[in-house]
LUMSEMAR-337524 format. One line per field, with one value per residue: residue in one letter; y, z, x of N, C-alpha, C in turn. Coordinates in Angstrom, 3 decimals. Example, Ala and Ser with C-alpha at 12.3 -4.5 7.8 and 13.67 -1.06 7.14 Angstrom:
REM LUMSEMAR-337524
rest = c(A, S)
ny = c(-5.690, -2.250)
nz = c(7.800, 7.080)
nx = c(13.190, 12.850)
cay = c(-4.500, -1.060)
caz = c(7.800, 7.140)
cax = c(12.300, 13.670)
cy = c(-3.300, 0.030)
cz = c(7.800, 7.870)
cx = c(13.200, 12.900)
***
This chain:
REM LUMSEMAR-337524
rest = c(X, X, X, X, X, X, X, X, X, X, X, X, X, X, X, X, X, X, X, X, X, X, X, X, X, X, X, X, X, X, X, X, X, X, X, X, X, X, X, X, X, X, X, X, X, X, X, X, X, X, X, X, X, X, X, X, X, X, X, X, X, X, X, X, X, X, X, X, X, X, X, X, X, X, X, X, X, X, X, X, X, X, X, X, X, X, X)
ny = c(-29.062, -25.754, -25.725, -25.142, -27.094, -29.051, -29.299, -27.090, -25.060, -25.668, -25.183, -22.411, -21.520, -22.352, -20.681, -18.175, -18.367, -18.513, -15.986, -14.035, -15.030, -16.808, -15.353, -12.812, -13.559, -14.572, -12.239, -10.765, -12.373, -12.135, -9.399, -9.304, -10.910, -9.369, -7.120, -8.138, -8.918, -6.393, -5.196, -6.784, -6.214, -3.475, -3.568, -4.870, -2.980, -0.874, -1.985, -2.218, 0.476, 1.403, 0.127, 1.396, 4.024, 3.703, 2.973, 5.280, 6.992, 6.195, 7.083, 7.488, 6.386, 7.343, 9.906, 12.314, 13.252, 16.028, 16.793, 15.874, 17.471, 19.992, 20.029, 21.210, 20.693, 20.394, 21.790, 23.567, 25.129, 26.362, 27.862, 29.570, 30.960, 32.187, 33.804, 35.436, 36.819, 38.409, 40.203)
nz = c(31.107, 30.705, 28.103, 24.612, 22.843, 19.789, 19.093, 20.244, 18.759, 16.217, 16.658, 17.202, 14.738, 13.054, 14.006, 13.331, 10.539, 10.150, 11.091, 9.566, 6.942, 3.973, 1.745, 2.713, 4.466, 2.614, 1.202, 3.282, 3.842, 1.435, 1.551, 3.805, 2.884, 0.692, 2.072, 3.613, 1.547, 0.359, 2.505, 2.773, 0.299, 0.589, 2.649, 1.355, -0.640, 0.945, 1.965, -0.383, -1.124, 1.037, 0.623, -1.740, -0.823, 0.908, -0.895, -2.359, -0.619, -0.581, -1.975, -5.468, -7.781, -6.227, -5.519, -3.651, -3.289, -3.126, -4.343, -6.942, -7.692, -7.605, -9.670, -12.959, -16.091, -19.435, -21.213, -19.508, -18.661, -21.087, -21.579, -19.349, -19.828, -22.258, -21.501, -19.728, -21.422, -22.854, -20.987)
nx = c(-18.898, -17.781, -16.693, -17.442, -19.602, -19.859, -22.488, -23.718, -22.534, -23.586, -26.317, -26.292, -25.294, -27.410, -29.471, -28.427, -28.482, -31.251, -32.028, -30.560, -30.482, -29.464, -28.598, -27.901, -25.838, -24.013, -23.350, -22.199, -19.991, -18.583, -17.963, -16.312, -14.223, -13.256, -12.427, -10.320, -8.594, -8.047, -6.760, -4.446, -3.269, -2.777, -0.922, 1.196, 1.743, 2.610, 4.961, 6.486, 6.718, 8.160, 10.577, 11.352, 11.696, 13.874, 15.860, 16.092, 17.335, 19.959, 23.083, 23.470, 25.743, 27.791, 27.144, 25.295, 21.816, 21.636, 24.027, 23.621, 21.451, 22.584, 24.387, 24.746, 23.178, 24.515, 22.836, 21.511, 23.650, 24.376, 22.042, 22.114, 24.504, 23.837, 21.667, 23.013, 24.718, 22.929, 22.120)
cay = c(-27.690, -24.942, -25.618, -25.090, -28.342, -28.933, -29.138, -25.691, -24.268, -25.919, -24.488, -20.975, -21.341, -22.447, -19.464, -17.084, -18.541, -18.145, -14.544, -13.223, -15.609, -17.213, -14.306, -11.784, -14.130, -14.657, -10.882, -10.397, -13.127, -11.500, -8.118, -9.584, -11.400, -8.269, -6.252, -8.790, -8.844, -5.016, -4.943, -7.426, -5.465, -2.222, -3.885, -5.148, -1.708, -0.131, -2.577, -1.892, 1.904, 1.555, -0.295, 2.443, 5.163, 3.393, 2.958, 6.658, 7.643, 5.806, 7.835, 6.762, 6.779, 8.010, 11.291, 12.474, 13.942, 17.446, 16.955, 15.703, 18.620, 21.197, 19.958, 21.717, 19.974, 21.265, 22.685, 24.613, 26.033, 27.167, 28.838, 30.540, 31.796, 32.989, 34.826, 36.359, 37.641, 39.369, 41.149)
caz = c(31.532, 30.414, 26.693, 23.667, 22.080, 18.383, 18.989, 20.557, 17.592, 15.151, 17.002, 16.979, 13.289, 12.509, 14.373, 12.516, 9.178, 10.186, 11.316, 8.488, 5.627, 3.290, 0.825, 3.512, 4.947, 1.480, 0.956, 4.370, 3.632, 0.329, 2.031, 4.691, 2.036, -0.064, 3.031, 3.944, 0.346, 0.231, 3.584, 2.411, -0.817, 1.137, 3.397, 0.374, -1.265, 1.928, 2.025, -1.598, -1.065, 2.030, -0.040, -2.681, -0.059, 1.415, -1.988, -2.798, 0.324, -0.854, -3.098, -6.715, -8.449, -5.287, -5.300, -2.898, -4.010, -3.195, -5.344, -8.275, -7.997, -7.773, -10.937, -14.082, -17.345, -20.458, -21.763, -18.533, -18.702, -22.304, -21.376, -18.386, -20.499, -23.269, -20.788, -19.137, -22.503, -23.240, -19.902)
cax = c(-18.890, -16.621, -16.363, -18.557, -19.621, -20.205, -23.942, -24.029, -22.133, -24.556, -27.562, -26.047, -25.182, -28.767, -30.212, -27.878, -29.013, -32.664, -32.175, -30.002, -30.734, -28.233, -28.143, -27.233, -24.580, -23.100, -22.868, -21.295, -18.756, -17.857, -17.440, -15.180, -13.137, -12.654, -11.737, -9.051, -7.757, -7.577, -5.813, -3.174, -2.698, -2.256, 0.293, 2.249, 2.093, 3.395, 6.296, 7.230, 7.047, 9.217, 11.801, 11.730, 12.185, 15.205, 16.819, 16.294, 18.227, 21.325, 23.630, 23.638, 26.981, 28.677, 26.718, 24.062, 20.757, 21.994, 25.085, 23.039, 20.602, 23.395, 25.099, 23.968, 23.312, 25.107, 21.809, 21.262, 24.796, 24.269, 20.972, 22.569, 25.486, 23.157, 20.919, 23.965, 25.245, 21.908, 21.863)
cy = c(-27.003, -24.783, -25.554, -26.363, -28.067, -28.711, -27.704, -24.787, -24.444, -25.209, -22.986, -20.682, -21.401, -21.219, -18.280, -17.173, -18.133, -16.639, -13.743, -13.748, -15.878, -16.130, -13.225, -12.299, -14.227, -13.279, -10.436, -11.117, -12.542, -10.180, -8.314, -10.054, -10.284, -7.302, -6.835, -8.701, -7.427, -4.679, -5.543, -6.671, -4.149, -2.469, -4.154, -3.877, -0.863, -0.662, -2.207, -0.412, 2.148, 1.175, 0.748, 3.635, 4.914, 3.421, 4.369, 7.388, 7.322, 6.597, 6.944, 7.268, 7.543, 9.447, 11.320, 13.208, 15.422, 17.702, 16.829, 16.891, 19.865, 21.195, 20.428, 20.843, 20.912, 22.235, 23.841, 25.612, 26.934, 28.240, 29.941, 31.502, 32.715, 34.106, 35.861, 37.323, 38.719, 40.404, 42.336)
cz = c(31.085, 28.934, 25.835, 22.833, 20.638, 18.208, 19.289, 19.380, 16.441, 15.412, 16.769, 15.484, 12.626, 12.817, 13.538, 11.092, 9.131, 10.307, 10.092, 7.099, 4.907, 2.371, 1.581, 4.034, 3.823, 1.162, 2.034, 4.233, 2.516, 0.743, 2.930, 3.879, 1.261, 0.862, 3.400, 2.763, 0.169, 1.305, 3.257, 1.278, -0.326, 1.927, 2.444, -0.328, -0.329, 2.028, 0.799, -1.627, -0.064, 1.421, -1.032, -1.950, 0.444, 0.306, -2.512, -1.879, 0.052, -2.048, -4.323, -7.398, -7.526, -5.007, -4.497, -3.756, -4.170, -4.256, -6.749, -8.660, -8.279, -9.097, -12.065, -15.304, -18.368, -21.061, -20.814, -18.518, -19.927, -22.153, -20.430, -19.029, -21.508, -22.604, -20.188, -20.189, -22.901, -22.184, -19.974)
cx = c(-17.627, -16.321, -17.617, -18.502, -20.024, -21.699, -24.355, -23.666, -23.116, -25.881, -27.408, -25.970, -26.561, -29.594, -29.737, -28.409, -30.485, -32.859, -31.727, -30.341, -29.421, -27.696, -27.371, -25.887, -23.552, -22.511, -21.879, -19.956, -17.914, -17.240, -16.222, -13.974, -12.460, -11.919, -10.372, -8.083, -7.197, -6.553, -4.448, -2.485, -2.089, -0.975, 1.458, 2.687, 2.942, 4.806, 7.111, 7.594, 8.170, 10.557, 12.283, 12.315, 13.603, 16.239, 17.064, 17.260, 19.686, 21.858, 23.808, 24.890, 27.909, 28.292, 25.433, 23.046, 21.086, 23.070, 24.517, 22.186, 21.436, 24.157, 24.190, 24.208, 23.935, 24.082, 21.538, 22.412, 24.735, 23.205, 21.422, 23.561, 24.811, 22.357, 21.840, 24.526, 24.235, 21.647, 22.779)
***
């Protein structure tokens, strides 16, 4: 009393095979397997994106993102000066 014996499990398994058939069970098993694989892949992708986000927050070369955006490239300075001269 109280536990499920191996014979009870075999009887339930046999009934499930009779009701659903082996082809349907094989398809269901494949669907469950692919769902688990996709879930693990999504979890790994989330971890790698989290790592990228954390590394983007750290200043590169001692400068913050705002400092890098505010600095002008030499080409931008030339364009700005040229546009200013034509005004």
